C-alpha positions in Angstrom: 8.8 -8.5 -9.9 10.0 -8.7 -6.4 8.1 -7.7 -3.4 9.2 -7.1 0.2 7.5 -6.5 3.8 7.2 -3.4 5.3 6.2 -4.9 8.7 6.1 -8.1 10.3 4.2 -10.4 8.1 2.2 -12.8 10.8 -1.2 -14.1 9.0 -2.7 -17.2 7.4 -1.6 -17.7 4.0 -2.1 -20.1 1.4 0.0 -22.5 2.9 -0.7 -22.0 6.6 0.6 -19.4 9.0 3.2 -16.7 7.8 5.7 -15.4 10.3 8.5 -13.1 8.0 10.2 -10.2 9.9 10.9 -6.7 8.5 12.6 -6.3 5.3 12.2 -9.9 4.0 12.6 -10.4 0.2 9.8 -11.9 -1.5 9.3 -13.2 -5.2 5.7 -12.5 -7.5 4.9 -15.4 -9.9 1.7 -14.3 -11.9 -0.8 -12.9 -9.2 0.8 -14.8 -6.0 3.8 -13.7 -3.8 6.2 -16.4 -2.9 8.8 -17.1 -0.1 11.1 -19.7 -0.3 9.4 -21.5 -3.4 6.0 -21.3 -1.8 3.0 -19.2 -2.1 2.1 -16.9 0.3 -1.4 -15.0 -0.9 -2.1 -13.0 -3.8 -1.0 -9.4 -4.8 -4.2 -7.9 -4.4 -5.1 -9.6 -1.2 -5.3 -7.7 2.3 -2.4 -9.5 4.0 -0.4 -8.4 0.9 -1.8 -4.8 1.2 -1.2 -4.7 4.9 2.3 -6.2 5.2 4.4 -6.0 1.8 5.1 -3.6 -1.0 6.5 -4.2 -4.1 10.4 -3.7 -4.4 11.4 -3.7 -8.1 12.6 -0.1 -7.7 14.4 -1.0 -4.6 12.4 1.5 -2.9 9.5 -1.0 -1.1 10.3 -0.1 2.4 9.8 3.7 1.7 6.6 2.9 -0.4 5.3 0.9 2.4 5.6 3.4 4.9 4.2 6.1 3.0 1.1 4.1 1.9 0.8 3.4 5.6 1.3 6.8 6.6 -1.2 8.1 4.2 -3.8 5.9 5.2 -3.6 6.6 9.0 -3.4 10.5 8.2 -6.7 9.8 6.4 -8.5 7.8 8.8 -7.5 10.3 11.6 -10.7 12.2 13.0 -9.7 15.5 13.8 -10.3 19.1 13.1 -8.9 18.8 9.4 -10.4 15.2 8.6 -12.6 16.3 5.9 -10.1 19.0 4.1 -7.7 16.1 3.8 -10.2 13.6 2.0 -11.4 17.0 0.1 -8.2 17.3 -1.2 -8.2 13.4 -2.3 -11.4 13.8 -4.2 -10.6 17.1 -5.7 -7.0 16.1 -7.1 -6.8 14.8 -10.6 -3.8 12.7 -10.0 -5.5 10.7 -7.0 -8.3 9.6 -9.4 -6.2 7.2 -11.1 -5.8 5.4 -7.7 -9.4 5.6 -6.7 -11.3 1.8 -7.2 -14.2 3.0 -9.5 -16.8 0.4 -8.4 -17.4 2.4 -5.3 -18.9 5.7 -6.5 -20.3 7.1 -2.7 -16.9 6.4 -0.8 -13.4 6.2 -1.5 -11.4 3.4 -1.7 -7.9 3.0 -2.9 -7.2 0.6 -6.0 -4.6 -2.0 -6.7 -2.4 0.7 -8.6 -2.2 2.8 -5.3 -0.5 -0.4 -3.9 1.8 -0.3 -6.8 2.4 3.2 -7.1 5.7 4.8 -8.0 7.2 6.6 -4.8 6.9 10.1 -6.6 3.1 9.7 -6.6 2.7 8.5 -3.2 5.0 11.3 -2.1 2.8 14.1 -3.8 -0.4 12.3 -2.4 1.2 12.6 1.3 2.1 16.6 0.5 -1.4 17.2 -0.7 -2.7 16.1 2.8 -0.3 17.6 5.1 2.4 14.8 5.9 5.9 16.4 5.7 8.4 14.4 3.3 12.1 14.7 4.5 
């Protein structure tokens, strides 16, 4: 599997400081993301979720942008905040991307960060994001 940085990746990795530009191609071996033969982080780490996306299908940059936009839209505290969350909680398709360990609040599971582009687009449309 391959990954790609969806924004500048600047964090403290397994082997020290990481500073990779947007669009850098990365490799996955087992549970780890590698660059230049060195492990950076695990695939389910906060660093991977913030700065990278799976890119096996060639849509890693789009996947990362959609994930960022979905999360930012859901975090926006405006008049429609609760309506957006009600749609997420009520949608059967979204339930496969919910971490079941948390019953009282929504936490995205690892599958969300690896979701097919069409599923992320459906979630985005569900909460009112205009997909061009």
